[in-house]
C-alpha positions as CSV (number, residue, x, y, z in Angstrom):
1,X,237.1,256.8,161.0
2,X,240.3,255.6,162.7
3,X,242.6,256.3,159.8
4,X,241.5,260.0,160.1
5,X,242.4,260.0,163.8
6,X,245.9,258.6,162.9
7,X,246.2,261.1,160.0
8,X,245.3,264.0,162.3
9,X,247.8,262.8,164.9
10,X,250.6,262.5,162.3
11,X,249.7,265.9,160.8
12,X,251.0,267.4,164.1
13,X,254.4,266.1,163.0
14,X,254.1,266.9,159.3
15,X,253.9,263.2,158.4
16,X,250.3,262.8,157.4
17,X,251.1,263.0,153.7
18,X,253.4,259.9,154.1
19,X,250.6,257.5,155.0
20,X,250.2,254.9,152.4
21,X,246.7,253.7,151.7
22,X,247.0,250.3,150.0
23,X,244.8,248.6,147.5
24,X,245.2,245.3,149.4
25,X,244.8,244.4,153.1
26,X,247.6,245.0,155.5
27,X,245.7,243.6,158.5
28,X,248.3,241.0,159.4
29,X,252.1,241.1,159.4
30,X,252.2,238.7,156.4
31,X,249.7,240.7,154.4
32,X,251.3,244.1,155.3
33,X,254.8,242.8,154.3
34,X,253.5,241.6,151.0
35,X,251.6,244.8,150.3
36,X,254.5,247.0,151.2
37,X,257.2,244.9,149.6
38,X,259.3,244.5,152.8
39,X,260.3,241.8,155.2
40,X,257.7,240.8,157.8
41,X,260.0,241.6,160.7
42,X,260.0,245.3,159.6
43,X,256.2,245.5,160.1
44,X,255.7,247.3,163.5
45,X,252.7,245.4,164.9
46,X,250.8,247.1,167.7
47,X,249.5,244.7,170.4
48,X,246.8,245.7,172.8
49,X,246.8,244.5,176.4
50,X,244.9,245.2,179.6
51,X,247.3,246.2,182.5
52,X,245.5,246.5,185.8
53,X,242.3,247.1,183.9
54,X,243.7,249.8,181.7
55,X,244.6,249.5,178.0
56,X,248.2,249.7,176.9
57,X,249.8,249.2,173.5
58,X,253.1,247.5,172.8
59,X,254.6,248.1,169.4
60,X,256.9,245.3,168.4
61,X,258.7,243.9,165.3
62,X,256.6,241.7,163.1
63,X,258.6,238.6,163.9
64,X,258.6,239.2,167.7
65,X,256.6,237.1,170.1
66,X,255.5,238.3,173.5
67,X,257.3,236.2,176.2
68,X,255.1,235.7,179.3
69,X,258.1,235.8,181.6
70,X,259.5,239.0,180.2
71,X,256.1,240.7,180.2
72,X,255.5,239.7,183.8
73,X,259.0,240.9,184.8
74,X,258.3,244.3,183.2
75,X,254.7,244.9,184.3
76,X,254.2,242.6,187.3
77,X,251.4,240.6,185.7
78,X,250.9,238.0,183.0
79,X,250.1,239.4,179.6
80,X,246.3,239.7,178.9
81,X,245.4,240.8,175.4
82,X,242.2,242.8,174.9
83,X,239.6,240.7,173.3
84,X,239.2,241.5,169.6
85,X,235.6,242.7,170.0
86,X,236.7,245.2,172.7
87,X,239.9,246.6,171.1
88,X,238.4,249.5,169.2
89,X,236.4,250.8,172.1
90,X,239.5,250.5,174.4
91,X,242.2,252.0,172.2
92,X,240.4,253.8,169.4
93,X,241.4,251.5,166.5
94,X,239.9,248.2,165.3
95,X,241.9,244.9,165.0
96,X,243.8,245.0,161.7
97,X,244.5,248.7,162.0
98,X,245.6,249.2,165.6
99,X,248.4,251.7,165.7
100,X,250.0,254.0,168.3
101,X,248.7,257.2,166.5
102,X,245.5,259.0,167.5
103,X,244.7,256.6,170.3
104,X,242.1,257.2,173.1
105,X,243.3,259.4,175.9
106,X,245.1,257.6,178.7
107,X,246.3,254.7,176.5
108,X,249.9,254.2,177.4
109,X,252.3,253.2,174.5
110,X,255.4,251.1,174.9
111,X,258.0,250.2,172.2
112,X,259.6,246.8,172.4
113,X,263.4,246.7,171.8
114,X,262.8,244.2,169.0
115,X,262.3,247.3,166.8
116,X,265.8,248.6,167.5
117,X,267.3,246.2,164.9
118,X,265.9,248.4,162.0
119,X,266.5,251.8,160.6
120,X,262.8,252.1,159.5
121,X,259.7,250.2,160.3
122,X,256.1,250.2,159.0
123,X,253.3,250.6,161.6
124,X,249.6,250.6,160.6
125,X,247.7,253.9,160.4
126,X,244.3,253.1,161.8
127,X,242.8,250.9,159.0
128,X,243.3,247.4,157.6
129,X,245.0,248.8,154.5
130,X,247.2,251.7,155.6
131,X,250.8,252.1,156.8
132,X,253.6,254.6,157.1
133,X,257.4,254.1,157.0
134,X,259.1,255.8,160.0
135,X,262.6,255.9,161.3
136,X,262.9,254.7,164.9
137,X,263.5,258.3,166.1
138,X,260.4,259.4,164.2
139,X,258.4,256.6,165.8
140,X,259.6,257.6,169.2
141,X,258.6,261.2,168.6
142,X,255.2,260.5,167.2
143,X,254.4,258.1,170.0
144,X,255.2,260.8,172.6
145,X,258.5,259.5,173.8
146,X,257.2,256.2,175.0
147,X,258.9,253.8,177.4
148,X,261.2,251.2,175.8
149,X,260.5,247.7,177.1
150,X,261.9,244.2,176.4
151,X,258.8,241.9,176.5
152,X,259.3,240.0,173.3
153,X,261.7,237.4,171.8
154,X,262.7,237.2,168.2
155,X,263.7,234.1,166.2
156,X,267.4,233.4,166.0
157,X,268.9,234.4,162.6
158,X,269.8,231.1,160.9
159,X,272.5,232.8,158.9
160,X,274.2,234.0,162.2
161,X,274.2,230.4,163.5
162,X,276.4,229.1,160.7
C-alpha cells in the first residue's frame, strides 16, 4: 500500500508518527484543506509529468497553476501530465495520494517556488486520506534536497491590490 511506502520513507527522518490519517477524503486540494482545517494554498499538491519519457514530480502550492511557458523555459518541453491511469505505475502512488515520499526509483522531485510563501505545508502521504504538516526545510530534507523550480503562477492577493 502506498501510504506504507510513504510512512517507511518518512520513518527514515523520524517523521512517520506525524502522518495524519483522516476520516474524510483529502484527494483534492479543496477536500484536503477542509479536512485539515487550513487554507487551500497551504496544501502541497504533487503533480506528475513525463519529461523526455521519464516521470517527474513537481510539488506546488495548492493555489498554484502550472504555466506552460515557465515549464518549457525550465525543462525545454511543454508540460505533459501522466495520464491518471498510469500515475501509480510510473511514480508509485495513485491519483489522490501522490506525494514525494517513497516514490519509485529514478523519479525526480522538484519543488516549485510557490511553496516558499509558507512556513509549513501539507503534502499527501500516499493515500486519498492522509497528509503531514512539514516545514519547508523539512520538506526539502525528506525529498532528498530536490531542485527548486519556478514553473507555476499563483493568483494575485486581492488584499495586496488595495
